[in-house]
Structures are given as C-alpha cells and as structure tokens.
C-alpha positions in Angstrom: 0.0 0.0 0.0 2.8 2.5 0.9 4.3 1.9 -2.5 1.0 2.6 -4.2 0.7 5.8 -2.1 4.2 6.9 -3.1 3.4 6.4 -6.8 0.0 8.0 -6.6 0.3 10.7 -4.0 -3.1 12.2 -4.7 -5.1 9.0 -4.2 -7.3 9.8 -1.2 -8.8 6.3 -1.1 -5.4 4.7 -0.8 -4.4 7.3 1.9 -7.6 6.5 3.9 -7.0 2.7 3.7 -3.3 2.9 4.5 -3.7 5.4 7.4 -6.7 3.5 8.7 -4.7 0.3 8.8 -1.9 2.0 10.6 -4.4 3.5 13.1 -6.0 0.1 13.7 -2.6 -1.4 14.3 -2.0 1.2 17.0 0.5 3.1 15.0 -0.9 6.7 14.9 2.5 8.3 14.3 2.7 6.3 11.0 -0.8 7.3 10.1 0.0 10.9 10.8 3.1 10.7 8.6 1.1 9.4 5.7 -1.3 12.4 6.0 1.7 14.8 6.3 3.1 13.4 3.1 -0.2 14.1 1.4 0.2 17.8 1.8 -1.7 20.6 3.6 -4.6 19.3 5.5 -6.9 22.1 4.3 -6.9 20.1 1.0 -8.6 17.2 2.6 -12.4 16.6 2.4 -14.4 16.7 5.7 -14.5 12.9 6.0 -10.7 12.6 5.8 -10.3 15.5 8.3 -12.5 13.6 10.7 -10.3 10.5 10.4 -7.2 12.7 10.8 -8.7 14.3 13.9 -9.3 10.9 15.3 -5.7 9.8 14.6 -4.4 13.0 16.4 -6.7 12.2 19.3 -5.3 8.6 19.4 -1.8 10.1 19.4 -2.7 12.4 22.4 -2.6 15.5 20.2 -5.9 17.0 21.2 -5.2 20.5 20.0 -4.5 19.1 16.5 -7.7 17.0 16.7 -9.6 20.2 17.5 -7.9 22.0 14.5 -8.9 19.2 12.1 -12.5 19.1 13.5 -12.7 22.9 13.0 -11.6 22.5 9.4 -14.1 19.8 8.7 -16.8 22.0 10.3 -15.9 24.9 8.1 -16.7 22.7 5.1 -20.0 21.5 6.6 -21.2 24.0 9.2 -24.7 22.5 9.4 -23.5 19.1 10.6 -24.6 18.4 14.1 -22.3 15.3 14.1 -19.3 17.6 13.5 -20.3 20.0 16.2 -20.6 17.0 18.7 -17.2 15.7 17.6 -15.6 19.1 18.1 -17.4 19.5 21.4 -15.9 16.2 22.5 -12.4 17.2 21.6 -12.8 20.5 23.3 -14.0 18.9 26.5 -11.0 16.5 26.5 -8.8 19.6 26.1 -10.5 21.1 29.2 -12.0 23.9 27.1 -15.4 23.2 28.4 -17.0 26.6 27.7 -16.2 26.1 24.0 -17.4 22.5 24.2 -20.7 23.6 25.6 -21.1 26.1 22.9 -20.5 23.4 20.2 -22.8 20.9 21.8 -25.6 23.5 22.2 -25.1 24.4 18.5 -25.4 20.7 17.6 -28.6 20.4 19.5 -30.0 23.6 17.9 -29.3 22.0 14.5 -30.7 18.6 15.5 -32.6 18.7 18.8 -32.9 14.9 19.0 -29.2 14.2 18.5 -28.6 11.4 21.1 -24.8 11.6 21.3 -25.0 15.4 21.6 -27.5 15.1 24.4 -25.3 12.7 26.3 -22.1 14.7 25.7 -23.9 17.9 26.9 -24.9 16.1 30.2 -21.4 14.9 30.8 -19.8 18.3 30.2 -22.3 20.0 32.4 -21.4 17.5 35.2 -17.7 18.2 34.7 -18.4 21.9 35.1 -20.2 21.1 38.4 -23.5 22.3 37.0 -25.3 19.3 38.5 -28.9 20.5 38.2 -28.4 21.3 34.5 -26.6 18.0 34.1 -29.4 16.0 35.7 -31.9 17.8 33.4 -29.8 17.0 30.4 -29.5 13.4 31.4 -33.2 13.2 31.8 -33.7 14.7 28.4 -31.2 12.2 27.0 -33.1 9.3 28.7 -36.4 10.6 27.4 -37.9 11.4 30.8 
C-alpha cells in the first residue's frame, strides 16, 4: 500500500485505507506521517479531516484534533455530528465553555441528537453544573 501511495500521492482512497490500517494497528504516528506526506490538511475533504482528527486524538494530540475538526466543520457548518465531535475534543482539552457552545449548536441544529445530548450532560457535570446535568441526562433518557 505504501508503494502505491508513493506512486499516486493524490489517491485519497489509498491514503484512507493505509492510514486506517496504521491506526487500527495502534501506530498513529505512522498514520499521521502518511497524511503529512499528502500535503496541507486544508486540501482534505471533511471525512478525511474527521479521520485525521481521530488519529491525532489517538496520538494524544488533542489541539491538533480540535484544529482538524474545525476545518471539517468549516466545510459542513450545518453538521450536528461535527459539532458534537468538536465539542468532545474541546471537552477533552478542558476547554469546556467552548465545548458547551459546540454541543448546544449541535442540539440547535438537530434537537434529538442522542450523542450530543449525552455529551452535553457529561460536560455540564464536569463543570459542576449538576442540576443542569441532571436535566440534560433526563432529556437524553427521554424522561
């Protein structure tokens, strides 16, 4: 696969497969190197940016994961899923005010978004906003 990637440096499908395999094998540094060889990440489509964000997260590079998620969101601002993804990364980076903003935007876009509801309840609890967290958990559970 690496040989194919070297011969066809613009082949996004081959990049995704090869980087995905490296990631599954627990070698995020190798996957990141493959993406780095591809060129500037702003050339990547949103789906590839999401994968790259996940690889950065796996490598413990949360700020880079946030940056990739923001780039993906720029290409698809109406995606509740991407707002939830970014909110999760921001929460892991202990940037919870920003995380709450992203999660609330996700729920504004898609009020029934289950993962967004659960993430919101968790972040509220981490912020010691227990009453709000309980309300959010109840909403998540459908009570």
